[in-house]
PATIVO-922415 format. One record per residue (C-alpha): residue number from 1; residue in one letter; chain; x, y, z. Coordinates in steps of 0.02 Angstrom, whole numbers. Each point is the difference from the previous one (the first is absolute). Last residue first. Layout:
N
resi, resn, chain, u, v, w
NUM, A, A, X, Y, Z;
...
This chain:
136
resi, resn, chain, u, v, w
136, S, A, -992, -2767, -5120;
135, S, A, 186, -43, -102;
134, K, A, 15, -96, -136;
133, V, A, 116, -141, 59;
132, R, A, 135, -37, -139;
131, M, A, 46, -128, -132;
130, I, A, -77, -143, 30;
129, K, A, 22, -155, -104;
128, S, A, -66, -104, -124;
127, K, A, 44, -129, -116;
126, G, A, -99, -60, -139;
125, I, A, 95, 50, -169;
124, A, A, 6, 185, 96;
123, N, A, -136, 64, 149;
122, W, A, 50, 160, 76;
121, Y, A, -41, 46, 185;
120, E, A, -88, 151, 103;
119, V, A, -47, -24, 184;
118, E, A, -147, 62, 86;
117, S, A, 14, -40, 217;
116, G, A, -115, -124, 78;
115, E, A, 100, -122, 81;
114, K, A, 186, 87, -11;
113, I, A, 152, 51, -86;
112, N, A, 91, 130, 29;
111, N, A, 138, -81, 82;
110, K, A, -7, -101, -179;
109, I, A, 32, 143, -91;
108, D, A, 123, 92, 78;
107, E, A, 110, -160, 37;
106, E, A, -15, -50, -214;
105, D, A, 18, -182, 10;
104, P, A, -175, -14, -55;
103, V, A, -124, -100, 92;
102, A, A, -68, -154, -130;
101, A, A, -157, 29, -93;
100, E, A, -167, -91, 16;
99, F, A, -147, -23, -67;
98, T, A, -186, 84, 11;
97, E, A, -110, 56, -160;
96, Y, A, -97, 152, 48;
95, S, A, 23, 59, -183;
94, E, A, 33, 206, 22;
93, L, A, 83, -14, 180;
92, D, A, 87, -160, -24;
91, M, A, -14, -79, 168;
90, L, A, 181, -61, 78;
89, Q, A, 49, -126, 120;
88, V, A, 208, 24, 48;
87, S, A, 134, -133, 15;
86, D, A, 166, -16, 81;
85, V, A, -37, 20, 179;
84, S, A, -184, 4, -7;
83, L, A, -127, 145, -35;
82, S, A, -210, 16, -19;
81, L, A, -99, 100, -117;
80, V, A, 131, 121, -87;
79, Q, A, -121, 119, -93;
78, A, A, 38, 7, -218;
77, S, A, 32, 96, -108;
76, R, A, 70, -16, -173;
75, K, A, 141, 20, -146;
74, D, A, 22, -126, -129;
73, I, A, 166, -10, -107;
72, V, A, -18, -45, -172;
71, P, A, 176, -76, -11;
70, S, A, 147, 37, -110;
69, Q, A, 57, -169, -139;
68, L, A, 174, 21, -75;
67, K, A, 36, -7, -174;
66, F, A, 197, 23, -46;
65, D, A, 17, 132, -150;
64, G, A, 163, 64, 99;
63, P, A, 53, -136, 66;
62, L, A, 11, -46, 202;
61, N, A, 107, 26, 135;
60, I, A, -85, -30, 178;
59, E, A, 57, 61, 158;
58, T, A, -73, -63, 171;
57, K, A, -95, 95, 167;
56, S, A, -117, -90, 110;
55, G, A, -140, 74, 103;
54, T, A, -122, -160, 12;
53, F, A, -130, 55, -79;
52, I, A, 54, 149, -104;
51, N, A, 160, -99, -67;
50, E, A, 115, 144, -46;
49, I, A, 75, 7, -169;
48, K, A, 173, 122, -87;
47, M, A, 2, -33, -182;
46, R, A, 89, -17, -117;
45, C, A, -35, 17, -187;
44, K, A, 117, -41, -152;
43, S, A, -43, 39, -162;
42, H, A, 79, -83, -156;
41, G, A, 134, -10, -116;
40, H, A, 38, 52, -163;
39, K, A, 68, 155, 1;
38, G, A, 60, -7, 188;
37, S, A, -57, -80, 172;
36, K, A, -152, 140, 54;
35, S, A, -21, 34, 197;
34, K, A, -141, 19, 80;
33, E, A, -16, 37, 189;
32, T, A, -165, -32, 124;
31, S, A, -6, 30, 175;
30, R, A, -123, -49, 129;
29, V, A, -153, -122, -67;
28, L, A, -120, -80, 99;
27, Y, A, 9, -182, 7;
26, V, A, -157, -97, -16;
25, D, A, 64, -180, -1;
24, D, A, -50, -194, -128;
23, N, A, 211, 16, -4;
22, H, A, -16, 231, -61;
21, I, A, -162, 77, -61;
20, I, A, 29, 162, 1;
19, Y, A, -62, 165, 70;
18, Y, A, 47, 159, -55;
17, G, A, 83, 144, 123;
16, E, A, 179, 30, -96;
15, K, A, -60, -7, -174;
14, I, A, -16, -205, -123;
13, Q, A, -30, 62, -195;
12, G, A, 184, -68, -39;
11, A, A, -77, -196, 93;
10, K, A, -148, 5, -128;
9, V, A, -196, -14, 89;
8, P, A, -112, -102, 17;
7, N, A, -147, 33, 93;
6, I, A, -45, -123, 138;
5, D, A, -144, -38, 126;
4, H, A, -149, -48, -150;
3, E, A, 95, -128, -69;
2, S, A, 0, -106, 140;
1, M, A, 112, -48, 143;
């Protein structure tokens, strides 16, 4: 990770729908709850988060002034060059760079990927994931 693809953000400022980096992975914040402990206490934040790469869900509790990192997600288009059992070879439609990405776990996306089809993929913290197949 470099400084260019992350932004610092305090836990108390995070809302539902934000993306955060937790345990070196990108998570989507599904819900947040904020509570204040007392007169001299610090606020607490409870977040339910979901990993965008694996789909695993977890819950974290943090102080309100805890500094987290928010990734800059690069959303791009690519063309499918070839398919294998567990990976897809893609060519970026802007830079013409070729790379491999894992076959998505979602059945509707997996079944629609064909050679020559156009897909939208997200690139965050050096990882890529196919998010949807564009209709032709």
